[in-house]
C-alpha positions, 0 to 999 in steps of 0.5 A, a space after each residue: 410602307 411609306 414614310 413622309 417627313 414634313 420639315 418646317 421652320 419653327 421661328 417662322 410659325 409654320 407649325 400650323 401649316 405642317 400640322 394641317 398638312 400632316 392631317 391632310 396626308 394621313 386622311 388622304 392616304 390612311 393606312 398606306 403610310 407608315 409614318 408622317 413625322 414633323 421635323 423642326 427646322 429654321 431658315 424659312 424651310 418647309 420641305 416634304 420628303 417621301 422615303 427620304 426623297 424631297 417631293 416639295 420645297 417651298 423655296 422652289 414652289 408655291 405652297 399648295 396642299 393639294 399639289 403636295 398630296 399629288 406629289 406624295 401620291 405620285 412618289 408612292 407608285 
């Protein structure tokens, strides 16, 4: 099974974005995912990791939830 971590910036107020993405991933992949964990961070961080491998970093890419889902799906193959 697959584990996803969403690390988000607490001081930046990214919790809503992180929770929305968590919900989207859980509804998109259902039981294919072992866990979708929220990890607190700071410094503007918003990073998504699949089994420890970074698949999205807001410092490098514009945030697009559909693109994050696509990257997670790609990594799960």
